[in-house]
BAKE-833012 format. One record per residue: residue in one letter; x, z, y of N, C-alpha, C in turn. Coordinates in steps of 0.2 Angstrom, whole numbers, padded with zeros to 4 digits, always signed. Example, Ala and Ser with C-alpha at 12.3 -4.5 7.8 and 13.67 -1.06 7.14 Angstrom:
REM BAKE-833012
A+0066+0039-0028+0062+0039-0022+0066+0039-0016 S+0064+0035-0011+0068+0036-0005+0064+0039+0000 
END
This chain:
REM BAKE-833012
X-0300-0025+0033-0295-0022+0036-0296-0015+0038 X-0291-0011+0035-0292-0004+0035-0289-0001+0041 X-0285-0005+0045-0282-0002+0051-0276+0003+0050 X-0272+0001+0045-0266+0005+0043-0261+0005+0049 X-0258+0011+0050-0254+0013+0055-0247+0010+0053 X-0243+0006+0057-0237+0004+0055-0231+0009+0056 X-0233+0015+0059-0228+0020+0060-0230+0026+0056 X-0224+0030+0054-0226+0036+0050-0220+0041+0052 X-0221+0047+0052-0216+0052+0053-0212+0053+0047 X-0205+0053+0048-0201+0055+0042-0202+0062+0040 X-0203+0067+0045-0205+0074+0044-0211+0075+0048 X-0215+0079+0046-0221+0081+0050-0218+0084+0057 X-0221+0080+0062-0219+0082+0069-0212+0079+0071 X-0209+0075+0066-0203+0072+0068-0203+0065+0071 X-0198+0062+0072-0198+0055+0075-0202+0050+0071 X-0205+0045+0074-0209+0041+0070-0204+0034+0069 X-0205+0031+0063-0201+0025+0061-0206+0020+0060 X-0204+0014+0062-0208+0008+0061-0207+0004+0055 X-0212+0002+0052-0211-0002+0045-0208-0009+0047 X-0204-0011+0043-0202-0018+0044-0203-0022+0037 X-0206-0027+0037-0208-0031+0031-0203-0037+0031 X-0198-0036+0027-0193-0042+0027-0195-0047+0021 X-0197-0045+0015-0198-0049+0010-0205-0048+0007 X-0209-0045+0011-0216-0044+0009-0221-0046+0015 X-0226-0050+0013-0231-0052+0018-0237-0047+0017 X-0238-0043+0023-0243-0038+0022-0250-0041+0022 X-0255-0038+0018-0262-0041+0018-0266-0039+0024 X-0264-0033+0027-0268-0031+0032-0267-0034+0039 X-0272-0036+0042-0271-0040+0048-0267-0036+0054 X-0268-0029+0054-0265-0025+0059-0257-0025+0058 X-0255-0026+0052-0248-0026+0050-0244-0033+0051 X-0248-0038+0052-0245-0045+0052-0240-0045+0057 X-0240-0042+0063-0235-0042+0068-0229-0038+0066 X-0229-0034+0061-0223-0031+0059-0218-0035+0054 X-0221-0040+0052-0217-0045+0048-0211-0048+0052 X-0205-0047+0048-0199-0050+0051-0198-0057+0049 X-0196-0061+0054-0194-0068+0052-0189-0069+0047 X-0190-0074+0042-0184-0075+0037-0178-0076+0040 X-0172-0074+0037-0166-0075+0039-0164-0082+0038 X-0160-0085+0043-0158-0092+0043-0150-0091+0042 X-0148-0095+0036-0141-0095+0035-0137-0099+0040 X-0132-0097+0042-0128-0100+0047-0124-0106+0044 X-0122-0111+0047-0119-0117+0045-0111-0115+0044 X-0108-0116+0039-0101-0114+0038-0097-0120+0039 X-0099-0126+0040-0095-0132+0041-0090-0131+0047 X-0093-0128+0053-0088-0127+0058-0083-0122+0057 X-0084-0117+0053-0079-0112+0051-0074-0115+0047 X-0076-0118+0042-0072-0121+0037-0068-0127+0040 X-0071-0131+0045-0067-0136+0048-0061-0133+0052 X-0062-0128+0055-0057-0124+0059-0051-0122+0055 X-0053-0119+0049-0048-0117+0045-0044-0123+0042 X-0047-0128+0040-0044-0134+0038-0039-0137+0043 X-0041-0137+0049-0037-0140+0055-0031-0136+0055 X-0032-0129+0055-0026-0125+0055-0021-0126+0050 X-0024-0127+0044-0019-0129+0038-0016-0135+0039 X-0019-0140+0042-0016-0147+0043-0010-0146+0048 X-0011-0142+0053-0006-0141+0058+0000-0137+0056 X-0001-0133+0051+0004-0128+0049+0011-0132+0047 X+0017-0130+0048+0023-0133+0046+0023-0133+0039 X+0026-0138+0036+0027-0139+0029+0033-0137+0026 X+0038-0136+0030+0045-0134+0028+0045-0127+0025 X+0045-0127+0018+0045-0120+0014+0051-0119+0011 X+0053-0113+0012+0060-0111+0009+0059-0110+0001 X+0063-0114-0003+0062-0114-0010+0064-0108-0013 X+0068-0103-0010+0069-0097-0013+0063-0092-0013 X+0059-0093-0009+0053-0089-0009+0048-0091-0014 X+0048-0098-0016+0044-0100-0021+0047-0099-0028 X+0053-0097-0029+0056-0096-0035+0053-0090-0039 X+0052-0091-0045+0049-0085-0049+0054-0079-0049 X+0051-0073-0049+0055-0067-0050+0058-0067-0057 X+0064-0064-0057+0067-0063-0064+0063-0058-0068 X+0063-0059-0074+0059-0055-0079+0060-0048-0079 X+0066-0045-0076+0067-0038-0076+0066-0035-0069 X+0063-0038-0064+0063-0036-0058+0060-0029-0057 X+0054-0028-0061+0050-0022-0061+0054-0016-0064 X+0058-0018-0069+0062-0013-0072+0068-0010-0067 X+0071-0015-0064+0076-0013-0059+0073-0009-0053 X+0067-0011-0051+0064-0007-0046+0062+0000-0048 X+0060+0001-0054+0058+0008-0056+0064+0012-0058 X+0069+0009-0060+0075+0013-0062+0080+0015-0056 X+0079+0011-0051+0083+0012-0045+0083+0019-0042 X+0078+0022-0042+0078+0029-0039+0081+0034-0044 X+0080+0033-0051+0084+0037-0056+0091+0036-0055 X+0093+0030-0054+0100+0028-0054+0103+0031-0048 X+0100+0032-0042+0102+0035-0036+0104+0042-0037 X+0099+0046-0041+0100+0053-0042+0106+0054-0047 X+0106+0049-0052+0112+0050-0057+0118+0049-0053 X+0119+0044-0049+0125+0043-0045+0127+0049-0041 X+0122+0052-0038+0124+0058-0034+0127+0064-0038 X+0123+0065-0044+0126+0070-0049+0133+0068-0052 X+0134+0062-0053+0140+0060-0055+0146+0061-0050 X+0145+0059-0044+0150+0061-0039+0151+0068-0038 X+0145+0072-0038+0146+0079-0038+0150+0082-0044 X+0149+0080-0050+0153+0082-0056+0160+0080-0055 X+0161+0074-0053+0168+0072-0052+0172+0076-0047 X+0169+0078-0041+0172+0082-0036+0173+0089-0039 X+0169+0091-0043+0170+0098-0046+0176+0098-0051 X+0176+0092-0055+0182+0092-0059+0189+0091-0056 X+0189+0088-0050+0195+0087-0046+0197+0094-0043 X+0192+0098-0041+0193+0105-0038+0196+0109-0044 X+0193+0109-0050+0195+0113-0055+0203+0111-0057 X+0204+0105-0057+0211+0103-0058+0216+0105-0053 X+0214+0105-0046+0218+0107-0041+0219+0115-0041 X+0214+0118-0043+0214+0126-0044+0219+0127-0050 X+0219+0123-0055+0223+0124-0061+0230+0123-0059 X+0232+0117-0055+0238+0116-0053+0241+0121-0048 X+0237+0124-0044+0239+0129-0039+0241+0136-0043 X+0237+0137-0049+0239+0143-0053+0245+0142-0057 X+0247+0136-0059+0253+0134-0062+0259+0135-0057 X+0258+0132-0051+0263+0133-0046+0265+0140-0044 X+0260+0145-0046+0262+0152-0044+0265+0155-0050 X+0266+0152-0055+0270+0155-0061+0277+0155-0059 X+0281+0160-0062+0288+0161-0060+0292+0155-0064 X+0297+0152-0060+0301+0147-0063+0298+0140-0060 X+0292+0139-0059+0290+0133-0057+0292+0131-0050 X+0292+0136-0045+0294+0135-0038+0301+0133-0038 X+0305+0136-0042+0312+0134-0042+0313+0127-0044 X+0309+0125-0049+0310+0118-0051+0308+0113-0045 X+0303+0115-0041+0301+0112-0035+0306+0112-0030 X+0310+0117-0029+0315+0118-0024+0321+0113-0026 X+0323+0113-0032+0328+0109-0035+0327+0102-0034 X+0321+0100-0034+0320+0093-0033+0321+0090-0026 X+0321+0095-0021+0321+0093-0014+0328+0091-0012 
END
C-alpha cells in the first residue's frame, strides 16, 4: 500500500476534488473507502401500474371525426393558404382600381358638351 491521496487539486493551489470510484475497485487499501456503492435500479412496476390504472379509468367515448384520416391534400391547402390570401388582397385592390378608372372615365364623358343636355332631357 503506497498511501495514495484520494484528493488532488484541479489547479495548483486550487480547490481539491475527491476521487469517486464508480465502476473501478481500487487496489490500494487507503482508497477502498472512496468506492461508491453500485446503483440499484428502481422497480418500475409501481409506476407502470399507476399508468395502467389511469388508462383503465379514462372515458372511452371517442369522437370518430378525430380518428378519421386527413384528406390527401391537407398539406397542400395549408401551404397554399397564405399565398391565396395575398392573391385575394391583390385581386380586390386591382378590381377597386378598375372601378375607379371606369368612374373617372364616366366623369370625363359627362363633362363633354352635349352629354349633359341628354341627361337633363331624360328628367
